[in-house]
C-alpha positions as CSV (number, residue, x, y, z in Angstrom):
1,M,240.8,202.8,16.8
2,K,241.3,204.3,20.2
3,I,244.2,203.6,22.6
4,S,243.8,203.0,26.3
5,V,245.9,201.6,29.1
6,Y,244.6,198.9,31.4
7,S,245.5,200.4,34.8
8,L,246.8,197.0,36.0
9,S,249.8,197.9,33.8
10,A,250.6,200.6,36.3
11,S,249.5,198.8,39.5
12,D,252.1,200.5,41.6
13,K,250.7,204.0,40.7
14,K,247.9,205.9,42.3
15,V,244.8,206.7,40.3
16,S,245.9,210.3,39.8
17,E,249.3,209.1,38.5
18,V,247.7,206.7,36.1
19,I,245.6,209.5,34.7
20,E,248.6,211.8,34.3
21,L,250.6,209.0,32.5
22,A,247.7,208.3,30.2
23,K,247.5,212.0,29.3
24,K,251.2,212.3,28.9
25,Y,251.4,209.5,26.3
26,Q,248.2,210.6,24.5
27,C,245.9,207.8,25.4
28,D,242.2,208.2,24.6
29,G,241.1,206.3,27.7
30,I,241.8,204.1,30.7
31,E,240.5,200.7,31.4
32,W,240.2,200.4,35.2
33,W,241.5,197.4,37.2
34,C,238.8,196.5,39.7
35,R,239.3,194.2,42.7
36,E,240.1,194.4,46.4
37,N,242.6,197.3,47.0
38,A,242.9,198.0,43.2
39,H,242.4,201.3,41.5
40,I,238.6,200.6,41.6
41,D,238.4,199.1,45.1
42,L,235.8,196.3,45.5
43,N,236.0,196.8,49.2
44,N,234.3,200.2,48.7
45,L,233.1,200.0,45.2
46,K,230.6,202.8,44.8
47,Q,232.7,205.4,46.6
48,S,235.8,204.3,44.7
49,A,234.1,204.6,41.4
50,V,232.8,208.1,42.3
51,E,236.2,209.3,43.3
52,V,237.9,207.9,40.1
53,A,235.1,209.4,38.0
54,K,235.7,212.8,39.6
55,M,239.5,212.6,38.9
56,M,238.9,211.7,35.3
57,D,236.4,214.5,34.8
58,G,238.0,217.2,32.7
59,S,241.0,215.0,31.8
60,G,239.9,214.5,28.3
61,L,240.1,210.7,28.9
62,L,237.3,208.2,28.4
63,C,236.7,205.2,30.6
64,A,237.5,202.3,28.2
65,G,236.1,199.7,30.6
66,L,235.8,198.2,34.0
67,A,237.8,195.0,34.7
68,P,236.5,193.1,37.7
69,Y,236.8,189.4,38.4
70,F,234.0,186.9,38.9
71,N,233.4,183.4,40.4
72,F,230.3,182.9,38.2
73,N,228.1,182.4,41.2
74,E,227.4,186.1,41.8
75,T,223.8,187.1,42.4
76,R,221.9,189.8,40.4
77,E,222.2,192.0,43.5
78,Y,226.0,191.8,43.4
79,I,226.1,192.3,39.6
80,S,224.0,195.4,39.9
81,K,226.6,197.0,42.1
82,I,229.3,196.3,39.5
83,F,227.2,197.7,36.7
84,E,226.3,200.7,38.8
85,A,230.0,201.4,39.1
86,A,230.4,201.1,35.4
87,N,227.6,203.7,34.9
88,I,229.3,206.1,37.4
89,L,232.5,205.7,35.4
90,K,230.5,206.4,32.1
91,T,231.5,203.1,30.5
92,R,229.4,200.4,28.9
93,N,232.2,197.8,28.9
94,V,232.6,195.3,31.8
95,R,235.2,192.5,31.5
96,C,234.5,188.9,32.5
97,H,236.6,185.7,32.2
98,S,235.2,182.2,31.6
99,Y,235.4,179.0,33.6
100,I,238.8,177.5,34.2
101,F,239.2,174.2,32.5
102,N,241.3,171.6,34.4
103,G,239.8,168.4,33.0
104,D,237.5,167.6,36.0
105,V,234.4,168.8,34.2
106,S,233.9,168.7,30.4
107,V,234.1,171.9,28.3
108,E,230.6,171.3,27.1
109,Q,229.2,171.2,30.7
110,L,231.1,174.4,31.7
111,I,229.9,176.2,28.6
112,T,226.3,175.3,29.5
113,Q,226.8,176.4,33.1
114,Q,228.3,179.8,32.2
115,R,225.8,180.4,29.4
116,K,222.9,179.9,31.9
117,W,224.6,182.4,34.3
118,L,224.9,184.9,31.5
119,E,221.2,184.5,30.5
120,D,219.7,184.3,34.0
121,T,221.8,186.7,36.0
122,I,223.8,189.0,33.7
123,L,221.3,189.8,30.9
124,P,218.5,191.3,33.1
125,E,221.0,193.5,34.8
126,A,222.9,194.4,31.6
127,E,219.6,195.6,30.1
128,K,218.7,197.5,33.3
129,F,222.1,199.4,33.4
130,D,222.7,199.4,29.6
131,V,226.1,197.9,29.8
132,R,228.0,195.4,27.6
133,F,229.4,192.3,29.4
134,N,232.5,191.1,27.5
135,I,234.0,187.6,27.7
136,E,237.8,187.8,27.5
137,Q,239.7,185.3,25.4
138,H,242.0,183.7,27.9
139,H,244.3,180.7,28.2
140,Y,243.5,177.8,30.6
141,Q,239.9,178.8,30.4
142,I,237.1,177.4,28.3
143,G,237.1,180.7,26.3
144,C,240.7,180.2,25.1
145,T,239.6,180.0,21.5
146,P,237.7,182.4,19.4
147,N,235.1,179.8,18.6
148,V,234.2,179.1,22.3
149,C,234.1,182.8,23.1
150,R,231.6,183.2,20.3
151,Q,229.6,180.1,21.5
152,L,229.3,181.6,25.0
153,V,227.6,184.8,23.7
154,D,226.1,183.7,20.3
155,L,222.5,184.8,19.8
156,L,222.6,187.0,22.9
157,P,222.0,190.7,22.2
158,E,225.3,192.2,21.0
159,K,224.3,195.4,22.6
160,H,224.8,193.8,26.0
161,F,227.4,191.0,25.3
162,G,230.7,191.1,23.6
163,I,234.2,189.5,23.4
164,I,237.6,190.8,24.3
165,F,240.2,189.7,21.8
166,D,243.5,189.0,23.5
167,P,246.1,187.8,21.0
168,G,248.7,187.6,23.8
169,N,246.6,185.2,25.8
170,S,246.0,183.2,22.7
171,A,249.7,182.8,22.1
172,V,249.7,180.6,25.3
173,E,246.6,178.7,24.2
174,G,244.1,179.1,21.4
175,F,246.1,181.0,18.8
176,T,244.6,181.5,15.4
177,R,245.3,183.9,12.6
178,P,244.1,187.4,13.5
179,E,241.8,187.6,10.5
180,Y,240.2,184.3,11.5
181,A,239.7,185.3,15.1
182,I,238.2,188.7,14.1
183,S,235.8,187.0,11.7
184,V,234.7,184.5,14.3
185,F,234.0,187.3,16.8
186,G,232.1,189.3,14.2
187,K,229.6,191.7,15.7
188,Y,230.6,190.6,19.2
189,L,234.1,192.1,19.0
190,A,234.0,194.7,21.7
191,H,237.5,195.4,23.0
192,V,241.1,194.4,22.4
193,H,243.8,193.7,25.0
194,V,247.4,194.3,24.0
195,K,250.3,192.5,25.4
196,N,253.3,190.5,24.2
197,Y,255.3,187.4,25.1
198,K,258.6,185.8,24.3
199,Q,259.2,182.0,24.2
200,V,261.7,180.9,26.8
201,P,263.0,177.2,26.7
202,V,262.7,175.6,30.1
203,S,263.2,172.1,31.6
204,D,260.5,172.8,34.3
205,G,257.4,174.9,34.3
206,A,256.7,174.7,30.6
207,I,253.3,175.3,29.1
208,P,251.4,172.0,28.9
209,G,252.3,170.2,25.7
210,R,255.3,172.5,25.0
211,K,258.9,172.7,25.9
212,Y,259.0,176.4,26.8
213,K,257.2,179.0,28.9
214,F,256.3,182.5,28.0
215,E,257.6,185.7,29.6
216,F,256.0,189.1,29.2
217,G,257.8,191.7,27.1
218,S,257.5,194.8,25.1
219,L,255.2,195.0,22.1
220,A,258.1,195.6,19.8
221,E,260.1,192.6,20.9
222,G,257.6,189.8,21.6
223,D,256.4,186.9,19.4
224,I,253.0,188.6,18.6
225,D,253.1,190.7,15.4
226,W,251.0,193.7,16.6
227,V,251.5,195.7,13.5
228,A,249.8,192.9,11.5
229,I,247.0,192.6,14.1
230,I,246.3,196.3,14.1
231,K,246.1,196.2,10.3
232,A,243.7,193.3,10.4
233,L,241.5,195.1,13.0
234,A,241.5,198.3,10.8
235,K,240.6,196.2,7.7
236,A,237.7,194.7,9.6
237,G,236.5,198.2,10.5
238,Y,237.2,197.9,14.2
239,E,236.8,201.3,15.9
240,G,237.0,200.4,19.6
241,F,239.8,200.5,22.1
242,V,243.1,198.7,22.0
243,S,244.1,198.6,25.6
244,L,247.6,198.1,26.8
245,E,247.9,195.3,29.4
246,A,251.6,195.3,30.0
247,L,252.3,192.8,32.9
248,D,256.1,192.6,32.7
249,K,258.6,194.1,35.2
250,R,259.5,197.3,33.3
251,P,258.8,200.5,35.3
252,S,255.2,201.6,34.7
253,E,256.1,204.8,32.8
254,Q,258.6,202.9,30.6
255,K,255.8,200.5,29.6
256,L,253.6,203.4,28.4
257,E,256.5,205.3,26.9
258,Q,257.5,202.3,24.8
259,D,254.3,200.5,24.1
260,I,251.7,203.3,23.8
261,T,254.2,205.0,21.4
262,F,254.4,201.7,19.5
263,L,250.6,201.5,19.2
264,H,250.3,205.1,17.9
265,Q,252.8,204.3,15.2
266,A,251.1,201.0,14.3
267,I,247.7,202.7,14.0
268,K,249.3,205.4,11.8
269,Q,250.4,202.7,9.4
270,T,246.8,201.8,8.8
271,T,245.8,205.2,7.6
């Protein structure tokens, strides 16, 4: 397994600072946050990708992925620009969410709509640019469970489609045993996001159907057993990136110091 940091974890830092922190804490790569005014700036996508690629050159770090956001109505022309940026950054991995589910439209209909977009718009461009388009398991979206994530990409070429396993997101909605999720993802398991939550009892603002909300926290102190998940990934033969997506309020360097160190130690326990 390789360790990366998702640069949104250090959203207050400049690109050069993220690179230095990743090197300092012995990451293997960086997954780049991509939207307007982010580390990869959608307002000036190609130039931004070129500048980041130049800064990474010689750092010893890989680009673990590109993490943009989509509305699922993007044209092939727009998608080609995203995939060109991925090529510039020398990564095959591009992140995508799935449709939000609010009850107005059935899950079945939303799956059909997104699958058509994947087949008609994404696949031709993914083949052209040789990238892998990865659906992230995410709460409040149709892809909140391992099974629906698999359904969205099943029978599409695994060279060009994958799934991002996010146990932290699944703690909010869609949690299953890690071994079960990994088995469902199968050959489509392409990337892993690493975060942790704590349950906080509340009278207002609770997760639907529960009596508490979640607050982000360190990997060592949250409700998700990351040592067990890393062991399950190792047992399944996973060799991709585990990418720290720390979204709590700790200072950026503290997140890497604590959580990247935790990941190094967890991986060592599998060898």
